[in-house]
N, C-alpha and C positions, 0 to 999 in steps of 0.2 A: 712451695714450702708447706710443711704440715703445721698448721697454726697453733703454736704454743702447746705442743702435745702433752695433754694431761697436766698442764701447768697453770697455776694461778697467774693472773695478769699482774705483773709487777707494777704497772702504772696505776693500779687501784681501780680498774674498770670493772671489777667483779669477776665472776667465773664465766668462762666461755660456754656457749651452748654445747660444744663438743665435750668439754670437761664435765658439764652437768650430766650429759647422757652417760658418760663413763662412770661417774660417781653413783648414778642410779643403778647401773648394771652391777657395780661392785657391791652394792648394799643388798642385793637380792639373793635369795636361795642360798643363804649362808648356813651351813650346819652349825649346831651349837658346839661349844668347846667340849661339852661333856661327851658328845658323840664322837668327836675327832680324837683318835687315839694318839696321833703323833703330830706335833705342831709343825706348821709350814710357814715360810716367810721369804721375802726378798731381803737379802742381807747386805748392808752397806759395805762390809768388808769384801764380800764376793764381787759386788759391782765395781768397787774401786780397783781391785787387783785386775779384774777382767778388762777394765777400760785402759789401764796403764799398759798391759800387755797387748791389747788391741792396737794402741798407738805405736807400740814397738814392732808391730807387724806379725805377731803370732797368728797363724792361719786359723787356729781353733777358736779364736775370739773374733774372727772376721767372717764367720759363716752363719750368723744368726738369721732368724726368720722374721724378727720384728723390725721391719725395715724403717718404719716411721720413727720408732724409738731410736734406732741406730743413727738415723739422720740427726736427731736431737743430740745424741752423744757426740757425734762428729762435729756438729756445729758448736757445741758448748766447749769442747776441748781442742778445737782445731789449732789454736795458737800454741799448744803445749807439746807439739811433736818433738821439739828439741829440749824439753825439760830434762834435767838430770835424771829423774826417775825413769823416764822413757828411754833415754840413752843407755842407762845401766840395765834396764830390762832387756833391751835389744842385745847388749853384750852378754848377759847371762843366758839368753836363748841360744846365741851363737856359740858361746864357749862352754857352757855347762849343760845345755839341753833343757833349760828351765822352760816348762810349758805345761799345758794340760793340768793334770792333777797336782803337780808340784806347786803351781800358782795357787790353786784353791786350798791346798793344805796349809800353806803359809797364811792365807787369809783367815782361816779358822783358828790358828794358833795365836792370834793377836786380838786386842780389843778394838772397838769401833774407831773409825777415823774421827778426828785427825790424830788422836793419840797413838794408835797402833802399838800399844805396849805389849810386851811378851806376856802371854797368859801362862806360859810354861817356860822356865829358863831354857835358853837355846844352847847352853853349854853345860852338859853334853847335849847333843842333838836329840830332841824328843823322838820317841819311837814312832809317833804318827806323822812326823814331818819327813817329806820325801828326801832320800839321801842325796839327791842331786844338789840340795842345799848344804851349806856348812853353816856353822854358827856365825862366822865372819861374813859370808856373802849375804845371809839372811838379814843380819843387823845393818850391813851397809845399804842394802836395798830398802829396808824399812825407814832408815833415816831419810833417804831420798823420797820415799813414798809419803812420809809425813809432810814434807815440803810441798809435794804435789797436791795433797789433799787440801792444804791451806791456800796455796797459790791459785788453785782452780775453783775454790769455793765448792768443793765436791758435795759437802753435806747439804748445802742449799739446793744444789741440783737434785740430789737424792730426795729431799723433802718435797720439792716441787713436783715430783713424779709419783707421789703417794697414790694417786688415782689408779695408775696402771699396776702398782704393787697390789692394791686391794683387789682389783679385778682379777689379776693373775692368781692370787691366793684363794679367793672365793671360788674360782673355777676349779682349781686344783683340789680344794677340799671336797667339792661335789664328786670328783672322780675317785678320791681316795676311799679305799675299803674301810668300812666301819669296824671290822674285826682287827684287833691290834696286831700289827706286824711284829711289834716288839715282843709280844707274848709268844708268838710262834718261834722267833729267834731264840728266846730264852729257853723254850722247851727243848730245843735242839742243842744249844751250846752251854746252857746254864747261865745264870745271871751274875753279872759283876756285882760287887757289894753295893755300888751306887752307879747307876747307868741311865743315860738319857739319849733319846732318839729324836732327830729332827730332819726336816726336809728344807733345803734352801734352793730357790729357783734363781739361776743366773740368767738375766734377761738377754745378755748378748752371748750366752754360751752355746746357742744353736742346739744341735742334736746331741751334744756330748753330756756325759754324766759320770760322776765320780763317787766312790765310797771312801770316806775319810774318817779317821779316828783321832780324837784328842784325849789324852790322859792328863787330867789336871793334877796339880800338886796335892789337892785334897783327897785324891784317890778316885774321884768320879771319872767315869769313862763316858765321853760323848761319842755317839755314832751318827755321822752325817751322811745323808744322801743328797749330793749336790747335782741337780738336774738342770738342763737347759729348757727354755721355752721352745721346744722343737716343732710344735704344731700351731697353726694359726687358723682363724675362721675367715669367712669371706670378707670381713672388714679389716683383716690384718691383725686382729687381736689374739693374744695367747689363748689356747684351749687345750684340754687334756682329755684323752679317751681313757676308758677303764684300763687299757693296756699299760698305762703309765705305772700301774702297781707293780708290774713285772720288772720295770726298770728300777724302781725304788727299792724293792726287796733285793734285787740283784746287787745293787750298790751296798746296801747294808751287809749283805753276806760277805762282801769283800773285807769289811772291817773285822769280821770274825775269822775268816779263812786265812788272812794274812798273818795271824798269830797262832794258828792251830798246828801243834805238833811239828815245829820246825825241824827238830832232830830227826824225826821219822821221815820227813820229806827229803832231808839231805841223804838218807840212806837209799833213796830212790834214784840217785844220780845216774847210775849206769843204765837202768831201765828207762828213765826219763829221756836221757840223751839218745838212746836207741830209737825210742818211739818218735822223738822229735825229728830225727833224721828222715823219717818217712813222711811226715806231714809238715815239716818246717816251712817250706815255701808257701803253703796255703795259710798257715797260722801267722806267719810273719806279715802277710798282707793284711791281717786283721789287727796287727800291733802286738802280737805275742812273740817275742824275739828270742826266747830260750825255753828250755824244758821246764824250768820251775814256774815260769809264767803260764805255760801250757797246763801244768798240773793244777795250779791254783784256779785258773779259769775253768777248767773242766769241772772241778768240784763246785765252784760257784754256780755254773750253769746247771749242773745236776741238782743242786739244792734248790735252785729257782724252780725247776720242774717239780720237785717234791712239794714246794709251797703251792704251786699251781694245782697239783694233784689233790690237795686238801679241799679244793673248792669247785672243781669242774669235772666234767665227765671224762672217763678214761680215754675216749677217742681223741679228746683235745690234748691229753698228755702224750698219747702216741704220736700225734702230729707234731708236738713240740720236740719229742725225741728225734723224729725223722728230720726235722728242720736243723737241729743241732748237728746231726751226723753229716748233713749236706754242707754245713759250714766248715767241716773238717774235724769235728770231735766225734770220731767214729765209735768210740768206746762208751759213749754217754748212756746207751741202753743198759750196759752192765752196771754202771754207777747208779743209775736209777733203781735197778733191781736191788743192789746192795743197800741203798739208803732205805728202800721199802722194808728190807729185812731188819735194818737197824730200828726202824719205827715200831716193829713188832716185838722187839726184845729190849724194851727200855729198863726192865728190872736188871738185866745183865749189863746193859750199857746206858747208864743214866744220862750221859752226854756223848756227843759225837767224838770227843777227844779219845775216849776209850775204844772207839770203833775204828780209829785210824789205821791200826795195823792191818785190818781186813782190806781197807781201801788200798794201802800200800801193796799188799799181796796181789790185788787185782791188777794194778798197773804193771807189776813185774811179770805176771802171767801173760797179760795182753802183749807186752813188748816182746816177749819170747816168740810169739807167733803173729807178729803185727801184720806182715804182708798178707798172709792168708786170711786173717780176720778182716782186714780192710777190703780185700778183694771180695769177700763174702757179702759185706755190707753193700758195696757198689753193685754187685750182681743182683741184689734185691731191688735195686732201683730200676732194673730193666735196661741197663746200659749195654 
């Protein structure tokens, strides 16, 4: 048994030597808040929802890397496998497909446990809440989740693990780029009247990451990049490489692309369906199950490459394009070139929304000659 993982000794015996070591690590090499453009945290709402759906058997919350922490979770909540919240979560997974980002979106639309009050009225369903939920199912689940939070003393468990929270966020802050990602996004998309960006780390989320948006009644738009602690050091503690920036910006971009020129993308239906017919089996294996998901993901990946291009050598950008093509996004080089053109014509196109017709035309042209274009890309690999 991992002895009281990052937890104060309830018997009043003081702080364990292990906890002392973690607290020392967590307090070192912390960037100042003035330097850190986007706040990062371990969020109790994210942890609570992840734990409930972990107990319900959702595989995405059972593939974490922090095994010692997961043992603490399993031990603390072992007797709650039959709790009404867990039973309901299991039914929602089986009947409604509730999992992955749908779980995390609900977490961010409510207040902290145990209250879990609606931050945005659920009727009508908020635009940032996954449509796999309905107002009724979300409210039914939240009622059960409130009982779970109280019955399990979840907030006490969360507070007892502040040490790993601090260590995780300190290490993430070291890895985060000091140049504001928010500023880059706003330059591309324009700024909402009131807009806030944040990063939440889900300790049991493993390698998964989600881009989520909450529009508050006040009009403020929150953009969240929820990432897992997908890497560990030799001691099994969370760590983050500089590459985590690509994951974070990728997820932020989802929150923009999801609302970008919906009508224009709808006009792409015929071309999108034709193109997806050629690559569908490959992209479905990555979780993109229709042409619209393919178009959105293509644009997000191309935009991520443009963010990368702002700070690295061109050969690294070329390598990123090649990698995305081998993943099944054969047309990514053309999108990269188009976005570079957009960057050079900002007077004509103040934001990406005005440039979307050019992108729509590109997909239509590519779909008309998809087989030959895909064959040409693959021929370039030397196959």
